[in-house]
C-alpha positions as CSV (number, residue, x, y, z in Angstrom):
1,M,-35.8,-0.6,-13.9
2,K,-38.1,-1.5,-11.3
3,K,-36.9,-1.8,-7.6
4,Y,-38.3,-5.2,-6.2
5,I,-39.0,-5.1,-2.2
6,L,-39.0,-8.3,-0.4
7,L,-41.2,-7.9,2.4
8,I,-40.4,-10.4,5.3
9,T,-42.8,-10.4,8.2
10,L,-41.3,-11.4,11.8
11,A,-42.5,-11.6,15.2
12,L,-40.6,-8.4,15.6
13,G,-42.2,-6.5,12.8
14,T,-41.9,-6.0,8.9
15,I,-38.7,-5.3,7.3
16,S,-38.2,-4.0,4.0
17,L,-35.2,-4.7,1.7
18,K,-34.2,-3.3,-1.8
19,A,-33.3,-6.3,-3.4
20,Q,-31.9,-4.4,-6.4
21,K,-29.8,-1.0,-6.7
22,L,-29.6,1.0,-10.0
23,G,-26.0,1.9,-9.3
24,V,-23.0,-0.6,-9.5
25,K,-22.7,-3.3,-6.9
26,Y,-20.0,-2.9,-3.9
27,D,-19.3,-5.8,-1.3
28,P,-17.6,-4.0,1.6
29,A,-17.3,-7.7,3.1
30,I,-14.3,-8.0,0.5
31,Q,-12.3,-4.8,1.2
32,S,-9.2,-4.1,3.0
33,T,-9.3,-2.8,6.8
34,K,-6.1,-2.2,7.0
35,N,-4.2,0.9,5.9
36,L,-5.9,2.7,3.2
37,Q,-2.7,4.7,2.2
38,Y,-2.7,4.1,-1.6
39,W,-5.8,1.8,-1.4
40,R,-8.2,1.3,-4.3
41,P,-11.4,-1.2,-3.8
42,K,-11.4,-4.6,-5.3
43,G,-13.8,-5.5,-8.1
44,N,-12.5,-3.1,-11.1
45,L,-14.0,-0.1,-8.8
46,F,-12.0,3.1,-8.2
47,V,-12.0,5.9,-5.5
48,G,-13.2,9.2,-6.7
49,D,-13.9,12.5,-4.7
50,C,-13.1,11.9,-1.1
51,M,-15.0,13.9,1.8
52,P,-13.5,13.3,5.2
53,F,-15.3,14.1,8.4
54,Y,-14.5,14.0,12.2
55,K,-16.7,13.4,15.2
56,D,-15.7,12.0,18.9
57,G,-12.6,10.5,17.9
58,Q,-13.9,8.9,14.6
59,F,-12.1,9.6,11.2
60,S,-15.2,9.1,8.8
61,M,-13.8,9.0,5.0
62,Y,-16.8,9.4,2.7
63,W,-16.0,8.8,-1.1
64,L,-17.6,8.5,-4.3
65,L,-17.6,5.0,-5.7
66,D,-16.3,5.0,-9.2
67,S,-16.5,2.1,-11.6
68,A,-16.0,2.9,-15.2
69,H,-13.5,6.3,-14.9
70,H,-16.6,8.7,-14.8
71,A,-18.5,6.7,-18.0
72,S,-21.2,4.9,-16.0
73,L,-24.9,6.1,-17.0
74,G,-23.7,8.0,-20.1
75,G,-20.8,9.7,-19.0
76,L,-22.6,11.3,-16.4
77,G,-20.6,9.3,-13.7
78,G,-23.1,7.0,-11.9
79,H,-21.3,7.7,-8.6
80,Q,-22.7,6.9,-5.1
81,W,-21.3,7.6,-1.2
82,V,-19.3,4.9,0.3
83,L,-18.0,5.3,3.8
84,S,-14.6,4.1,5.3
85,T,-14.1,4.9,9.2
86,T,-11.3,4.7,11.5
87,T,-10.2,5.7,14.9
88,D,-6.5,5.5,14.8
89,L,-5.7,5.7,10.7
90,K,-4.6,2.2,10.9
91,N,-7.5,0.0,11.3
92,W,-10.7,0.8,8.9
93,K,-14.3,-0.3,9.0
94,Q,-15.7,-0.8,5.4
95,N,-19.3,0.0,5.2
96,P,-22.1,-0.4,2.5
97,I,-22.9,2.3,-0.1
98,V,-24.4,5.2,2.3
99,L,-25.7,7.4,-0.3
100,G,-26.9,5.1,-3.4
101,I,-28.7,6.0,-7.1
102,D,-32.3,4.5,-6.1
103,E,-34.4,6.5,-9.2
104,P,-33.4,6.5,-12.8
105,W,-33.2,10.1,-12.8
106,E,-30.7,10.1,-10.6
107,K,-27.4,10.0,-13.0
108,S,-24.8,10.5,-10.4
109,I,-24.5,11.2,-6.5
110,C,-22.0,13.9,-6.9
111,T,-19.4,15.6,-4.5
112,G,-20.8,17.2,-1.1
113,S,-20.1,17.7,2.6
114,V,-21.5,16.1,5.9
115,V,-22.2,18.2,9.3
116,Y,-23.3,17.2,12.7
117,Y,-26.0,19.3,14.3
118,K,-28.7,18.4,17.0
119,N,-27.8,14.6,17.2
120,K,-28.3,14.4,13.4
121,Y,-26.0,14.0,10.2
122,Y,-26.8,15.9,7.0
123,A,-25.2,15.0,4.0
124,F,-25.5,17.5,1.3
125,Y,-24.7,16.8,-2.4
126,A,-25.6,17.3,-6.0
127,T,-27.5,15.3,-7.9
128,R,-26.7,15.1,-11.6
129,L,-29.4,14.6,-14.0
130,V,-30.9,15.3,-17.5
131,N,-33.8,17.9,-17.7
132,D,-35.1,18.6,-21.2
133,G,-32.3,17.1,-23.0
134,K,-29.9,19.0,-21.3
135,I,-27.4,18.2,-18.3
136,N,-28.2,19.7,-14.8
137,E,-26.7,19.6,-11.3
138,Q,-29.2,20.2,-8.8
139,L,-29.0,20.3,-4.8
140,S,-30.2,17.4,-2.6
141,Y,-29.4,16.5,0.9
142,A,-30.0,13.4,3.5
143,I,-30.6,12.9,7.0
144,S,-28.9,10.5,9.5
145,N,-28.8,9.1,13.0
146,D,-25.7,7.4,13.1
147,G,-23.9,8.7,9.8
148,I,-24.2,5.4,7.9
149,H,-27.9,4.9,7.2
150,F,-29.1,8.2,5.2
151,D,-32.7,9.1,4.3
152,K,-33.0,11.1,1.3
153,Q,-35.1,14.0,2.1
154,K,-38.0,15.7,-0.1
155,P,-38.4,17.5,-2.4
156,N,-35.4,16.1,-4.2
157,P,-33.6,18.0,-5.1
158,F,-34.5,20.9,-2.9
159,Y,-32.8,23.1,-5.2
160,T,-32.4,23.9,-8.6
161,S,-30.0,26.8,-9.2
162,A,-29.2,30.3,-8.1
163,P,-30.1,33.3,-10.1
164,G,-27.6,34.6,-12.2
165,Y,-25.6,31.1,-12.3
166,S,-25.0,28.4,-14.5
167,K,-27.6,25.5,-14.2
168,R,-25.0,22.9,-15.5
169,D,-22.6,24.0,-13.0
170,F,-24.1,24.0,-9.6
171,R,-22.3,21.2,-7.7
172,D,-20.5,20.0,-4.6
173,P,-22.0,22.2,-1.5
174,K,-19.6,22.4,1.3
175,V,-22.1,23.0,4.4
176,F,-21.5,24.3,8.0
177,V,-23.9,25.3,10.8
178,D,-23.7,28.6,12.7
179,E,-24.4,27.3,16.0
180,K,-25.4,31.0,17.2
181,T,-28.0,31.4,14.8
182,G,-28.9,27.6,13.6
183,E,-28.3,28.9,10.0
184,F,-27.3,26.3,7.6
185,H,-24.5,27.6,5.0
186,L,-23.9,26.5,1.6
187,F,-20.6,27.2,-0.5
188,V,-21.7,25.6,-4.0
189,A,-19.3,25.8,-7.0
190,S,-20.8,27.4,-10.0
191,W,-20.1,29.5,-12.9
192,K,-21.5,32.9,-12.9
193,E,-23.2,34.8,-15.8
194,N,-22.4,37.9,-17.4
195,T,-19.2,38.6,-15.9
196,A,-17.0,41.6,-16.7
197,L,-14.3,39.1,-17.7
198,R,-16.0,36.5,-19.5
199,H,-13.5,33.8,-18.7
200,A,-13.6,34.6,-14.8
201,G,-17.0,33.6,-14.0
202,G,-15.8,30.5,-11.3
203,S,-17.6,31.3,-8.2
204,L,-18.5,29.9,-5.0
205,V,-22.2,30.7,-4.3
206,H,-22.9,31.4,-0.7
207,M,-26.8,30.3,0.6
208,V,-28.4,30.3,4.0
209,S,-31.4,28.7,5.6
210,K,-32.6,27.8,8.8
211,N,-35.3,25.3,7.7
212,L,-33.5,23.8,4.9
213,K,-36.6,24.6,2.8
214,N,-36.2,28.4,2.1
215,W,-32.8,29.9,0.9
216,T,-31.4,33.0,0.7
217,V,-28.4,33.3,-1.7
218,L,-25.8,36.0,-0.5
219,A,-22.9,37.7,-2.0
220,P,-20.4,34.9,-3.3
221,V,-17.5,34.0,-1.3
222,L,-15.3,33.7,-4.0
223,T,-15.4,35.2,-7.6
224,G,-13.4,35.7,-10.8
225,Q,-11.7,32.1,-11.0
226,G,-11.0,30.5,-14.4
227,S,-12.7,27.5,-14.0
228,V,-15.3,26.2,-11.6
229,P,-14.2,26.5,-8.4
230,E,-15.2,22.8,-7.6
231,C,-15.2,20.4,-4.4
232,P,-15.0,23.4,-2.0
233,D,-13.6,23.0,1.8
234,Y,-14.0,25.3,4.7
235,F,-12.8,25.2,8.2
236,L,-11.4,27.3,11.1
237,W,-8.4,26.4,12.7
238,N,-6.3,28.2,15.4
239,G,-7.6,32.0,14.4
240,W,-7.3,31.4,10.9
241,Y,-10.3,30.5,8.3
242,Y,-9.4,28.5,5.2
243,L,-11.5,28.3,2.0
244,V,-10.0,25.5,-0.1
245,Y,-11.2,25.0,-4.0
246,G,-10.5,23.2,-7.3
247,D,-9.3,24.7,-10.3
248,G,-8.5,23.2,-13.5
249,G,-7.9,20.1,-11.6
250,D,-5.4,21.5,-9.0
251,T,-6.1,22.1,-5.4
252,Y,-5.6,25.8,-3.8
253,Y,-6.8,27.6,-0.8
254,V,-6.7,31.3,0.3
255,M,-7.0,32.6,4.3
256,S,-8.0,35.0,6.6
257,R,-8.9,36.3,10.2
258,S,-12.6,37.0,9.0
259,P,-15.1,33.9,8.1
260,Y,-15.5,35.5,4.6
261,G,-12.6,37.1,3.7
262,P,-10.9,39.4,2.6
263,W,-8.6,36.5,1.5
264,K,-5.0,36.3,1.1
265,E,-2.5,33.9,-0.4
266,P,-0.3,32.0,1.4
267,R,3.4,31.8,0.9
268,Y,3.2,28.7,-0.9
269,Q,0.3,26.1,-2.0
270,A,1.1,22.9,-0.5
271,L,-2.2,21.3,-1.4
272,N,-1.6,21.8,-4.7
273,E,0.1,18.6,-6.2
274,S,-1.2,17.7,-9.5
275,W,-1.6,14.1,-8.7
276,V,-3.8,14.7,-5.5
277,N,-7.0,15.3,-6.9
278,V,-9.7,17.2,-4.3
279,A,-7.9,17.3,-1.3
280,K,-10.5,18.3,1.6
281,T,-9.5,17.8,5.1
282,A,-11.2,16.8,8.4
283,A,-9.9,17.4,12.0
284,F,-8.4,14.3,14.1
285,K,-7.3,13.5,17.7
286,N,-4.9,16.2,19.6
287,G,-5.6,19.1,17.3
288,R,-4.2,17.2,13.8
289,R,-5.8,17.8,10.4
290,I,-6.0,15.1,7.9
291,V,-6.2,15.4,4.1
292,G,-8.3,12.8,2.1
293,A,-7.8,12.8,-1.8
294,W,-7.6,10.6,-4.6
295,I,-4.8,9.8,-7.1
296,P,-6.2,9.5,-10.5
297,S,-5.4,6.4,-13.2
298,R,-3.4,7.3,-16.3
299,D,-4.8,6.8,-19.5
300,Q,-4.0,3.6,-21.2
301,N,-1.9,3.0,-18.2
302,K,1.1,5.0,-19.9
303,D,3.5,7.4,-18.4
304,D,2.9,10.2,-21.0
305,R,-0.7,9.9,-20.8
306,G,-2.9,12.0,-18.9
307,E,-5.6,11.6,-15.9
308,R,-8.5,9.4,-15.9
309,F,-11.3,9.9,-13.2
310,G,-11.0,7.5,-10.3
311,G,-8.1,6.0,-8.6
312,N,-6.3,5.1,-5.6
313,M,-7.3,6.8,-2.0
314,I,-4.2,9.3,-0.6
315,F,-4.0,10.9,2.9
316,R,-1.8,13.8,4.0
317,E,-1.2,15.5,7.2
318,V,-1.8,19.1,7.1
319,K,0.5,21.6,9.8
320,Q,0.1,25.1,10.4
321,E,3.0,27.6,10.5
322,A,3.2,30.8,12.5
323,D,1.7,33.0,9.7
324,G,-1.0,30.4,8.8
325,T,0.4,28.8,5.8
326,L,-0.1,25.3,5.5
327,S,2.3,22.5,5.2
328,T,1.7,18.5,4.4
329,S,3.6,15.4,5.2
330,F,2.8,11.6,5.5
331,P,0.6,10.7,8.3
332,Q,3.0,8.8,10.3
333,E,0.4,6.1,10.9
334,M,-0.1,5.4,7.5
335,I,3.5,4.9,6.4
336,P,3.4,1.6,4.8
337,A,5.3,-1.2,6.9
338,S,8.7,-1.9,5.5
339,D,11.6,-4.7,6.3
340,A,15.1,-4.0,7.4
341,P,17.2,-1.8,5.1
342,V,18.8,-4.0,2.2
343,N,22.9,-3.8,2.3
344,S,23.9,-2.2,-1.1
345,S,27.0,-0.7,-1.9
346,I,27.2,2.6,-3.8
347,V,29.3,2.8,-7.1
348,A,31.1,6.4,-7.3
349,D,30.7,6.7,-11.2
350,V,31.6,10.3,-12.1
351,D,33.1,13.3,-9.7
352,A,31.8,11.2,-7.0
353,K,33.3,9.5,-3.6
354,E,31.6,7.1,-1.0
355,D,31.6,9.5,2.4
356,A,30.4,6.3,4.5
357,A,28.5,2.9,4.0
358,D,25.5,4.8,3.5
359,G,26.3,8.1,1.9
360,V,28.1,9.8,-1.3
361,S,29.3,13.3,-2.3
362,I,29.2,14.5,-5.7
363,S,31.4,17.7,-6.5
364,T,31.7,18.9,-10.0
365,T,32.1,22.0,-11.4
366,S,32.1,21.3,-15.3
367,G,29.4,19.0,-15.7
368,M,27.2,16.2,-14.3
369,G,28.6,13.9,-11.6
370,S,26.9,10.7,-10.7
371,A,26.7,7.6,-8.3
372,H,24.2,4.6,-7.7
373,L,22.6,2.0,-6.2
374,D,21.9,-1.6,-7.5
375,N,19.3,-4.0,-6.7
376,V,16.8,-1.5,-5.5
377,P,13.3,-3.2,-5.1
378,L,10.4,-2.3,-7.1
379,N,8.3,-1.7,-3.7
380,C,10.3,0.0,-1.2
381,R,10.7,2.9,1.3
382,I,13.8,5.3,0.6
383,T,14.7,7.6,3.3
384,M,17.7,10.1,2.9
385,E,19.4,13.4,3.8
386,I,20.9,15.7,1.3
387,D,23.3,18.6,2.2
388,P,24.2,20.9,-0.9
389,D,27.2,22.5,0.5
390,T,28.0,24.9,-2.2
391,P,25.5,27.2,-4.9
392,I,24.3,24.3,-7.3
393,A,22.6,24.4,-10.6
394,E,20.6,21.3,-9.9
395,Y,20.6,17.9,-8.1
396,G,18.6,15.1,-7.5
397,F,18.2,11.2,-8.5
398,Y,16.8,8.5,-10.8
399,L,14.1,6.2,-9.6
400,R,13.4,2.5,-10.9
401,A,16.3,3.4,-13.4
402,D,18.0,0.9,-15.5
403,D,21.9,0.8,-16.5
404,Q,23.3,4.3,-17.0
405,A,19.6,5.9,-15.9
406,D,18.8,5.3,-19.7
407,H,15.1,5.0,-18.1
408,G,13.8,5.8,-15.0
409,Y,12.0,8.4,-12.9
410,R,14.0,11.6,-12.4
411,V,13.7,13.6,-9.2
412,D,15.2,17.1,-9.8
413,F,15.9,19.8,-7.4
414,L,16.2,23.2,-8.5
415,A,17.1,25.3,-5.6
416,G,17.2,28.6,-8.0
417,D,13.8,28.6,-9.2
418,K,12.3,26.2,-5.9
419,D,10.9,24.0,-8.4
420,V,10.8,20.2,-7.8
421,W,10.1,17.4,-10.2
422,L,9.0,14.1,-9.7
423,G,9.1,12.4,-12.8
424,N,6.7,14.2,-15.3
425,T,4.9,16.4,-12.6
426,M,6.1,19.1,-10.2
427,I,5.5,21.5,-7.1
428,R,6.6,25.0,-6.8
429,V,7.7,27.4,-4.0
430,V,9.9,24.5,-2.4
431,E,11.7,26.3,0.2
432,G,15.1,25.2,1.6
433,L,16.4,23.5,-1.3
434,D,19.5,25.3,-0.7
435,K,20.0,24.1,2.7
436,P,20.4,20.4,4.3
437,M,16.9,18.5,3.9
438,K,15.5,15.1,4.9
439,L,13.5,13.0,2.1
440,D,10.9,10.2,2.6
441,I,9.9,8.2,-0.5
442,I,7.5,5.6,-0.9
443,M,7.6,3.3,-3.9
444,K,4.4,1.0,-4.2
445,D,3.2,-0.7,-7.7
446,D,2.7,2.4,-9.8
447,I,2.6,4.9,-7.3
448,I,5.6,7.2,-6.4
449,D,5.2,9.3,-3.1
450,M,7.7,11.8,-1.6
451,N,7.8,14.0,1.4
452,I,10.3,17.1,1.7
453,N,11.5,17.9,4.9
454,G,8.1,17.0,6.5
455,K,6.7,20.1,4.7
456,R,5.7,19.6,1.0
457,C,4.7,16.2,-0.9
458,V,4.6,15.2,-4.4
459,V,3.3,12.2,-5.7
460,N,2.9,10.8,-9.4
461,R,1.4,8.0,-11.0
462,C,4.3,6.1,-12.6
463,P,3.1,2.4,-14.4
464,E,5.8,1.7,-17.0
465,Q,9.3,1.8,-15.7
466,K,10.6,-0.8,-13.2
467,G,14.2,-0.7,-13.1
468,S,16.2,-1.6,-9.8
469,Q,19.0,0.9,-9.8
470,L,18.9,4.4,-7.7
471,Y,21.0,6.9,-9.9
472,F,22.3,10.1,-7.8
473,F,23.3,13.2,-10.0
474,A,24.6,16.9,-9.3
475,K,25.5,19.6,-11.6
476,H,28.0,22.5,-10.9
477,G,28.4,22.4,-7.6
478,N,28.8,19.9,-4.5
479,V,26.3,17.8,-2.8
480,K,26.4,15.2,-0.1
481,F,23.9,12.5,-0.1
482,K,23.8,10.8,3.4
483,S,21.9,8.2,5.6
484,I,20.5,6.5,2.7
485,K,18.1,3.7,3.6
486,V,16.4,1.2,1.2
487,S,13.8,-0.9,2.8
488,P,11.4,-3.1,1.1
489,L,7.7,-3.1,1.8
490,K,6.2,-5.6,3.5
491,E,3.4,-7.4,1.6
492,D,-0.2,-6.3,2.2
């Protein structure tokens, strides 16, 4: 496909405009500029990998534009970089494509990262292409004066693959600059060949350069992974270095007091939510840190089907505990607006009694006790407190349930195992399930998102069940559900 250039001669000079792009079209003018929590672009388009960046009070979310769940350009993705920016996490500016597909050989502008150095923005990314009939991933970069208008640099790609590592899997460069030496550092997701354990070749290649032309490959910063450690992130925060990476679609991190390890595991993996893909972070005002990621679509839009590439944007706020372990919560500015709580009486079904107008106690030693609320809106915010005042096997509730909770999404708290289930997804090592806790739940369209005690989050894509009841349950113990508020979400 040719690129047509329309030359317009004006008194101020000559302006060249590309009238046609090789990638999918994207119109920023029709996109929302309000809260982007759970957002996806209009025009049958989807959000892919996110690359948050922060500078001088502005939070910039670079993200992959997806049009066909990774099926574009022969299944190679056809992705391009788009940019959404904000200074308050509430009001956003939508920009045109900032890194697009300009050449026929560019089959996807893949995930990468941005760094600011000496008055320039540098965007490093992988380009997916076909070389001699084989799919390769090679490194490219572009430079900008404003973080919006990028010029791809030559040669493009500038680096094909590191010796001893896969050419098929060589992507997702995370860039940072050592201000003292002026060296650019890249962590690149790849697969190490000829490893002692054949199924443990996943590595993050460490490359350095001062001139962006000659690159030295150092010892990998991470090795021995069971899959390619995709979409790495890396940051220093209050004396701790964090290395974040993907493994089998989930996000993990390790931490160290030194720049390149030795790494240690945190107490729990708060970034590991199965339906939060490619969780990467950036700083924000007042020492805060924000996660940008995406919720995948479900195959055939069915509850029991797996993930499809591309979906809705999602944000988390990261907090740091005394030992360096990270926790997550909803950014307060991005909680969807809601109306006043609805008035609905709790019905005590089995081994239950009302404690007050907004609470219920369930006490059962021989089976499952239950209670429920009627007329719960499809889209709403639910807040409550839960107090398991005796040892208990399990407790929880059903969201979007029908009569007798025959259908719905079961939220299950297993204090002994430290597991929490939301429908058919779960998070592990959730501390404090045997103690009083607070919950914040957002149900918006086919997304259900829950925060536990301001420390752990779990989200699920739930397209099918649309019941209007909320069923509480407890098994072999006493639990109080208190301060229950159900508030309809305001229309966008």
